LUMTOR-278009 format. One record per residue (C-alpha): residue number from 1; y, x, z. Coordinates in Angstrom, 3 decimals. Each point is the difference from the previous one (the first is absolute). Layout:
residues N
<node resi="NUM" v="Y" u="X" w="Z"/>
...
//
This chain:
residues 290
<node resi="1" v="-20.152" u="13.905" w="8.120"/>
<node resi="2" v="1.425" u="0.545" w="3.471"/>
<node resi="3" v="0.989" u="2.918" w="2.175"/>
<node resi="4" v="0.475" u="-0.308" w="3.750"/>
<node resi="5" v="2.994" u="2.022" w="1.192"/>
<node resi="6" v="-0.739" u="0.201" w="3.707"/>
<node resi="7" v="2.257" u="0.248" w="3.004"/>
<node resi="8" v="-1.582" u="-0.435" w="3.408"/>
<node resi="9" v="0.768" u="-3.290" w="1.727"/>
<node resi="10" v="2.238" u="-1.122" w="-2.881"/>
<node resi="11" v="0.162" u="-3.463" w="-1.499"/>
<node resi="12" v="-2.012" u="-0.164" w="-3.220"/>
<node resi="13" v="2.126" u="-0.950" w="-3.012"/>
<node resi="14" v="-1.377" u="-0.545" w="-3.492"/>
<node resi="15" v="2.097" u="1.659" w="-2.707"/>
<node resi="16" v="-0.948" u="-0.923" w="-3.569"/>
<node resi="17" v="1.112" u="1.731" w="-3.180"/>
<node resi="18" v="-0.975" u="-0.041" w="-3.650"/>
<node resi="19" v="-2.325" u="2.642" w="-1.481"/>
<node resi="20" v="2.645" u="1.654" w="-2.129"/>
<node resi="21" v="1.530" u="3.456" w="0.362"/>
<node resi="22" v="3.454" u="-0.917" w="1.312"/>
<node resi="23" v="-1.343" u="-2.101" w="2.881"/>
<node resi="24" v="-2.581" u="2.667" w="0.847"/>
<node resi="25" v="2.721" u="2.661" w="-0.077"/>
<node resi="26" v="2.094" u="-2.001" w="2.463"/>
<node resi="27" v="-2.803" u="-0.381" w="2.521"/>
<node resi="28" v="-1.665" u="3.400" w="-0.276"/>
<node resi="29" v="1.682" u="1.062" w="3.251"/>
<node resi="30" v="-1.526" u="-2.942" w="1.857"/>
<node resi="31" v="-3.450" u="0.679" w="-1.431"/>
<node resi="32" v="0.347" u="3.646" w="1.085"/>
<node resi="33" v="1.478" u="-0.950" w="3.388"/>
<node resi="34" v="2.857" u="2.350" w="-0.838"/>
<node resi="35" v="2.937" u="-1.946" w="1.461"/>
<node resi="36" v="0.948" u="-1.604" w="3.283"/>
<node resi="37" v="-1.169" u="-3.626" w="-0.016"/>
<node resi="38" v="1.812" u="-0.821" w="3.244"/>
<node resi="39" v="-3.272" u="-0.944" w="1.623"/>
<node resi="40" v="-1.076" u="-2.415" w="-2.728"/>
<node resi="41" v="-3.451" u="0.104" w="-1.598"/>
<node resi="42" v="-0.326" u="-0.903" w="-3.669"/>
<node resi="43" v="-3.073" u="-0.984" w="-1.954"/>
<node resi="44" v="0.807" u="0.778" w="-3.635"/>
<node resi="45" v="-1.491" u="-2.361" w="-2.579"/>
<node resi="46" v="0.207" u="0.529" w="-3.779"/>
<node resi="47" v="-0.371" u="-3.039" w="-2.242"/>
<node resi="48" v="1.161" u="-1.127" w="-3.445"/>
<node resi="49" v="3.467" u="-1.495" w="-0.210"/>
<node resi="50" v="-1.179" u="-3.457" w="-1.049"/>
<node resi="51" v="-2.389" u="-0.063" w="2.962"/>
<node resi="52" v="2.747" u="1.220" w="2.361"/>
<node resi="53" v="2.283" u="-2.768" w="-1.229"/>
<node resi="54" v="-2.700" u="-2.606" w="0.595"/>
<node resi="55" v="-0.875" u="1.398" w="3.428"/>
<node resi="56" v="3.673" u="-0.028" w="0.980"/>
<node resi="57" v="-0.044" u="-3.768" w="-0.539"/>
<node resi="58" v="-2.566" u="-0.086" w="2.800"/>
<node resi="59" v="2.011" u="2.509" w="2.089"/>
<node resi="60" v="-3.069" u="2.216" w="0.315"/>
<node resi="61" v="1.859" u="3.288" w="0.589"/>
<node resi="62" v="2.565" u="1.066" w="2.564"/>
<node resi="63" v="1.740" u="2.215" w="-2.541"/>
<node resi="64" v="-0.538" u="-0.321" w="-3.722"/>
<node resi="65" v="1.193" u="1.107" w="-3.389"/>
<node resi="66" v="0.430" u="-2.941" w="-2.331"/>
<node resi="67" v="1.813" u="-1.017" w="-3.132"/>
<node resi="68" v="3.563" u="-1.220" w="0.421"/>
<node resi="69" v="-1.141" u="-3.110" w="-1.896"/>
<node resi="70" v="-2.646" u="-0.630" w="2.663"/>
<node resi="71" v="2.479" u="0.610" w="2.820"/>
<node resi="72" v="1.971" u="-2.997" w="-1.216"/>
<node resi="73" v="-3.083" u="-2.102" w="0.795"/>
<node resi="74" v="-0.751" u="1.507" w="3.429"/>
<node resi="75" v="3.473" u="0.601" w="1.436"/>
<node resi="76" v="-0.774" u="-2.485" w="2.771"/>
<node resi="77" v="-2.728" u="2.376" w="1.251"/>
<node resi="78" v="1.395" u="3.421" w="-0.917"/>
<node resi="79" v="3.218" u="1.959" w="0.375"/>
<node resi="80" v="1.082" u="2.801" w="-2.336"/>
<node resi="81" v="0.335" u="3.594" w="1.077"/>
<node resi="82" v="2.865" u="2.104" w="-1.333"/>
<node resi="83" v="-2.367" u="2.770" w="-1.054"/>
<node resi="84" v="-3.109" u="0.234" w="-2.149"/>
<node resi="85" v="1.248" u="-2.006" w="-2.995"/>
<node resi="86" v="-0.726" u="0.966" w="-3.615"/>
<node resi="87" v="2.930" u="-0.479" w="-2.364"/>
<node resi="88" v="0.275" u="1.046" w="-3.622"/>
<node resi="89" v="3.250" u="1.686" w="-1.004"/>
<node resi="90" v="0.110" u="-1.059" w="-3.643"/>
<node resi="91" v="-3.788" u="-0.118" w="-0.248"/>
<node resi="92" v="-2.770" u="-2.228" w="1.239"/>
<node resi="93" v="-3.037" u="-1.966" w="-1.164"/>
<node resi="94" v="-0.535" u="0.366" w="-3.737"/>
<node resi="95" v="-1.162" u="-2.553" w="-2.551"/>
<node resi="96" v="-2.152" u="1.879" w="-2.523"/>
<node resi="97" v="-1.920" u="-0.935" w="-3.130"/>
<node resi="98" v="-2.804" u="1.392" w="-2.118"/>
<node resi="99" v="2.247" u="-0.057" w="-3.075"/>
<node resi="100" v="3.775" u="0.474" w="-0.232"/>
<node resi="101" v="1.931" u="-3.245" w="0.506"/>
<node resi="102" v="3.403" u="0.737" w="-1.450"/>
<node resi="103" v="1.439" u="-3.465" w="0.675"/>
<node resi="104" v="-1.316" u="-0.594" w="3.508"/>
<node resi="105" v="-2.756" u="-2.403" w="0.936"/>
<node resi="106" v="-1.312" u="-2.339" w="-2.719"/>
<node resi="107" v="0.258" u="-3.720" w="0.692"/>
<node resi="108" v="-3.709" u="-0.347" w="0.807"/>
<node resi="109" v="-0.242" u="3.132" w="2.134"/>
<node resi="110" v="-2.418" u="0.082" w="2.919"/>
<node resi="111" v="0.705" u="2.744" w="2.526"/>
<node resi="112" v="-2.481" u="1.429" w="2.497"/>
<node resi="113" v="1.743" u="0.135" w="3.394"/>
<node resi="114" v="-0.992" u="1.572" w="3.335"/>
<node resi="115" v="0.362" u="-3.016" w="2.297"/>
<node resi="116" v="1.820" u="-3.293" w="0.491"/>
<node resi="117" v="2.101" u="1.257" w="2.915"/>
<node resi="118" v="0.896" u="3.415" w="-1.401"/>
<node resi="119" v="3.663" u="0.806" w="-0.543"/>
<node resi="120" v="-0.975" u="1.345" w="-3.416"/>
<node resi="121" v="-1.041" u="-3.489" w="-1.081"/>
<node resi="122" v="3.187" u="-1.504" w="1.407"/>
<node resi="123" v="2.063" u="2.498" w="-2.003"/>
<node resi="124" v="-2.078" u="-0.754" w="-3.102"/>
<node resi="125" v="0.709" u="-3.721" w="0.337"/>
<node resi="126" v="3.701" u="0.704" w="0.372"/>
<node resi="127" v="-0.076" u="2.123" w="-3.141"/>
<node resi="128" v="-2.248" u="-2.336" w="-2.016"/>
<node resi="129" v="0.100" u="-3.544" w="1.428"/>
<node resi="130" v="-3.050" u="-2.050" w="-0.817"/>
<node resi="131" v="-2.166" u="2.952" w="-0.997"/>
<node resi="132" v="-3.742" u="-0.671" w="0.176"/>
<node resi="133" v="-1.796" u="2.238" w="2.492"/>
<node resi="134" v="-3.497" u="0.848" w="1.172"/>
<node resi="135" v="-0.613" u="1.607" w="3.387"/>
<node resi="136" v="-2.163" u="3.108" w="0.140"/>
<node resi="137" v="-0.349" u="2.706" w="2.697"/>
<node resi="138" v="2.794" u="2.492" w="-0.622"/>
<node resi="139" v="-2.376" u="2.942" w="-0.420"/>
<node resi="140" v="-1.962" u="-1.786" w="-2.771"/>
<node resi="141" v="2.895" u="-0.976" w="-2.274"/>
<node resi="142" v="0.458" u="3.355" w="-1.712"/>
<node resi="143" v="-3.726" u="0.276" w="-0.757"/>
<node resi="144" v="-0.082" u="-3.543" w="-1.396"/>
<node resi="145" v="2.780" u="0.939" w="-2.401"/>
<node resi="146" v="-1.613" u="3.278" w="-1.038"/>
<node resi="147" v="-3.304" u="-1.763" w="-0.656"/>
<node resi="148" v="1.671" u="-2.677" w="-2.093"/>
<node resi="149" v="-0.801" u="-2.897" w="2.318"/>
<node resi="150" v="3.695" u="-0.899" w="0.114"/>
<node resi="151" v="3.120" u="0.891" w="-1.969"/>
<node resi="152" v="2.802" u="0.011" w="2.602"/>
<node resi="153" v="0.054" u="0.894" w="3.684"/>
<node resi="154" v="2.371" u="0.505" w="2.906"/>
<node resi="155" v="-0.625" u="3.343" w="1.694"/>
<node resi="156" v="0.863" u="0.941" w="3.575"/>
<node resi="157" v="-0.792" u="3.037" w="2.142"/>
<node resi="158" v="-1.061" u="3.141" w="-1.866"/>
<node resi="159" v="-0.577" u="-1.887" w="-3.260"/>
<node resi="160" v="3.771" u="0.041" w="-0.400"/>
<node resi="161" v="-0.035" u="3.759" w="-0.576"/>
<node resi="162" v="-3.331" u="0.456" w="-1.813"/>
<node resi="163" v="-0.130" u="-2.816" w="-2.587"/>
<node resi="164" v="1.230" u="2.149" w="-2.913"/>
<node resi="165" v="-2.898" u="2.407" w="0.575"/>
<node resi="166" v="-2.289" u="-2.904" w="-0.927"/>
<node resi="167" v="1.793" u="-0.801" w="-3.245"/>
<node resi="168" v="1.810" u="-3.074" w="1.330"/>
<node resi="169" v="3.539" u="-0.979" w="-0.939"/>
<node resi="170" v="2.865" u="-1.064" w="2.238"/>
<node resi="171" v="1.416" u="-3.463" w="-0.610"/>
<node resi="172" v="2.447" u="-0.008" w="2.911"/>
<node resi="173" v="0.545" u="1.864" w="3.252"/>
<node resi="174" v="0.929" u="-2.784" w="2.406"/>
<node resi="175" v="1.840" u="2.380" w="2.316"/>
<node resi="176" v="2.186" u="1.137" w="-2.876"/>
<node resi="177" v="0.582" u="-3.624" w="-0.997"/>
<node resi="178" v="0.908" u="-0.988" w="3.562"/>
<node resi="179" v="2.441" u="2.900" w="0.308"/>
<node resi="180" v="1.858" u="-1.255" w="-3.072"/>
<node resi="181" v="-0.066" u="-3.574" w="1.318"/>
<node resi="182" v="1.252" u="0.922" w="3.480"/>
<node resi="183" v="2.687" u="2.589" w="-0.746"/>
<node resi="184" v="-2.225" u="2.894" w="0.951"/>
<node resi="185" v="-1.866" u="-1.241" w="3.073"/>
<node resi="186" v="-3.531" u="1.344" w="0.540"/>
<node resi="187" v="-2.932" u="-2.376" w="-0.424"/>
<node resi="188" v="-1.515" u="-0.747" w="3.443"/>
<node resi="189" v="-3.779" u="-0.166" w="-0.321"/>
<node resi="190" v="-1.921" u="0.651" w="3.213"/>
<node resi="191" v="1.211" u="-0.376" w="3.582"/>
<node resi="192" v="-1.382" u="0.541" w="3.477"/>
<node resi="193" v="0.025" u="-2.731" w="2.608"/>
<node resi="194" v="-0.960" u="-0.565" w="3.635"/>
<node resi="195" v="-1.433" u="-3.147" w="1.520"/>
<node resi="196" v="2.656" u="-2.110" w="1.662"/>
<node resi="197" v="-2.402" u="-0.818" w="2.833"/>
<node resi="198" v="0.246" u="3.574" w="1.263"/>
<node resi="199" v="2.665" u="0.706" w="2.634"/>
<node resi="200" v="3.434" u="1.115" w="-1.212"/>
<node resi="201" v="-0.361" u="3.288" w="1.841"/>
<node resi="202" v="-3.196" u="0.666" w="-1.926"/>
<node resi="203" v="1.741" u="-0.748" w="-3.298"/>
<node resi="204" v="2.492" u="2.734" w="0.786"/>
<node resi="205" v="-2.671" u="2.523" w="0.951"/>
<node resi="206" v="-2.090" u="-0.758" w="-3.080"/>
<node resi="207" v="2.979" u="0.475" w="-2.311"/>
<node resi="208" v="0.849" u="3.348" w="1.592"/>
<node resi="209" v="-3.593" u="1.178" w="-0.399"/>
<node resi="210" v="-0.180" u="-1.115" w="-3.637"/>
<node resi="211" v="3.211" u="1.821" w="-0.840"/>
<node resi="212" v="-1.242" u="3.087" w="1.836"/>
<node resi="213" v="-3.186" u="-0.039" w="-2.091"/>
<node resi="214" v="1.923" u="-0.285" w="-3.284"/>
<node resi="215" v="2.344" u="2.822" w="0.981"/>
<node resi="216" v="-2.985" u="2.170" w="0.941"/>
<node resi="217" v="-1.495" u="-0.513" w="-3.459"/>
<node resi="218" v="3.235" u="1.037" w="-1.675"/>
<node resi="219" v="0.175" u="3.132" w="2.159"/>
<node resi="220" v="-3.700" u="0.856" w="-0.536"/>
<node resi="221" v="-0.102" u="-1.016" w="-3.638"/>
<node resi="222" v="-2.972" u="2.063" w="-1.189"/>
<node resi="223" v="-2.282" u="-1.231" w="2.775"/>
<node resi="224" v="1.088" u="-3.623" w="-0.383"/>
<node resi="225" v="-0.382" u="0.143" w="-3.792"/>
<node resi="226" v="-3.540" u="1.321" w="0.299"/>
<node resi="227" v="-0.856" u="-2.798" w="2.420"/>
<node resi="228" v="1.634" u="-2.554" w="-2.329"/>
<node resi="229" v="-1.963" u="1.229" w="-3.023"/>
<node resi="230" v="-3.228" u="-1.255" w="1.594"/>
<node resi="231" v="1.331" u="-3.532" w="-0.418"/>
<node resi="232" v="1.047" u="0.403" w="-3.640"/>
<node resi="233" v="-3.229" u="-1.092" w="-1.722"/>
<node resi="234" v="-0.471" u="3.226" w="-1.944"/>
<node resi="235" v="3.694" u="0.607" w="-0.646"/>
<node resi="236" v="0.799" u="3.623" w="-0.881"/>
<node resi="237" v="2.282" u="2.032" w="2.225"/>
<node resi="238" v="3.064" u="-0.081" w="-2.262"/>
<node resi="239" v="-0.113" u="-3.795" w="-0.258"/>
<node resi="240" v="-0.625" u="-0.268" w="3.748"/>
<node resi="241" v="3.101" u="2.078" w="0.757"/>
<node resi="242" v="2.093" u="-1.916" w="-2.501"/>
<node resi="243" v="-1.055" u="-3.391" w="1.361"/>
<node resi="244" v="0.648" u="0.973" w="3.617"/>
<node resi="245" v="3.401" u="1.440" w="-0.942"/>
<node resi="246" v="0.875" u="-3.278" w="-1.711"/>
<node resi="247" v="-0.824" u="-2.231" w="2.949"/>
<node resi="248" v="0.524" u="2.078" w="3.152"/>
<node resi="249" v="3.746" u="0.578" w="-0.005"/>
<node resi="250" v="2.999" u="-0.118" w="2.302"/>
<node resi="251" v="-0.155" u="-3.802" w="-0.254"/>
<node resi="252" v="-3.583" u="0.159" w="1.289"/>
<node resi="253" v="1.183" u="1.847" w="3.085"/>
<node resi="254" v="2.784" u="-2.538" w="0.504"/>
<node resi="255" v="0.895" u="-2.914" w="-2.268"/>
<node resi="256" v="3.660" u="0.217" w="0.925"/>
<node resi="257" v="2.427" u="-2.601" w="-1.266"/>
<node resi="258" v="-0.824" u="0.708" w="-3.660"/>
<node resi="259" v="-3.720" u="-0.599" w="0.553"/>
<node resi="260" v="0.690" u="-3.184" w="1.926"/>
<node resi="261" v="2.333" u="-1.199" w="-2.738"/>
<node resi="262" v="-2.713" u="0.646" w="-2.604"/>
<node resi="263" v="-2.428" u="-2.155" w="1.983"/>
<node resi="264" v="2.564" u="-2.767" w="0.480"/>
<node resi="265" v="0.984" u="-0.011" w="-3.672"/>
<node resi="266" v="-3.565" u="-0.073" w="-1.286"/>
<node resi="267" v="-1.108" u="-2.812" w="2.303"/>
<node resi="268" v="3.113" u="-2.032" w="-0.816"/>
<node resi="269" v="-0.580" u="0.453" w="-3.740"/>
<node resi="270" v="-3.620" u="-1.155" w="0.360"/>
<node resi="271" v="1.114" u="-2.964" w="2.109"/>
<node resi="272" v="2.596" u="-1.080" w="-2.591"/>
<node resi="273" v="-2.732" u="0.182" w="-2.646"/>
<node resi="274" v="-2.163" u="-2.365" w="2.072"/>
<node resi="275" v="-2.650" u="2.664" w="0.626"/>
<node resi="276" v="0.582" u="0.253" w="3.757"/>
<node resi="277" v="1.233" u="-2.389" w="2.682"/>
<node resi="278" v="3.679" u="0.244" w="0.867"/>
<node resi="279" v="1.223" u="1.692" w="3.139"/>
<node resi="280" v="-2.726" u="2.583" w="0.658"/>
<node resi="281" v="1.137" u="1.615" w="3.285"/>
<node resi="282" v="0.682" u="3.732" w="-0.240"/>
<node resi="283" v="-0.671" u="0.978" w="3.585"/>
<node resi="284" v="-0.218" u="3.763" w="0.488"/>
<node resi="285" v="-1.093" u="1.886" w="3.102"/>
<node resi="286" v="3.252" u="1.592" w="1.222"/>
<node resi="287" v="0.546" u="3.753" w="0.051"/>
<node resi="288" v="-0.557" u="1.810" w="3.269"/>
<node resi="289" v="-0.196" u="3.622" w="1.111"/>
<node resi="290" v="-1.996" u="1.448" w="2.815"/>
//
């Protein structure tokens, strides 16, 4: 799905985001043409996170949301923005099961996961090294569990807040686990990035516009929440509001030093575990004001 946010005589920039409520909330202002885009024109594209991660490897979009895990593989083509990230403050992707597992995962456990480049999977492998996994589209995992086609799954997006309504049981919240492992740092999940091939001046303008859009959503919460609910795959309003509140926070507006430290610490931990290459560059678009 795409939406063309038009500005006369402006360069056309593709901006991709995932079809989940927090991303939609962040970019409602751009879809509504409600903020100053500094002369830029954006074509908004919604696609699943696994697809966005794969398309980032081909540098298809000028601006894209992607998993932090995937960023580690495309840092030669993309540069991180300081806004638009999703971090879990003591919460995050949840491993759930059809039946209570009081002692964690059994030795022969097979876990449905939402994609090879998702940060959720990276966190799972840090928590349970060597776990057997099977990739499935993120929005099909919960149904597969409910229907008995699998016993254990890793839930992202709104499944994190609705799984108990379907009779599923939490095994571990990976954001909670990471907070204990990292002395209270949030778990960095999704990030926004701009193509390195774009001019530096355009990087700065894009970042300002993205931040402006996020701030607009926070100031016009009811309107942005209603827009976001369209992307929630049948999610009810209370769960929609809860999910957006979890993942559109002050750190989304600006990572700050604490958000950057969370990203550094998580990538370094994954690198030490042999799950990522060493020395992933953390190159952020610098802050500017206009």
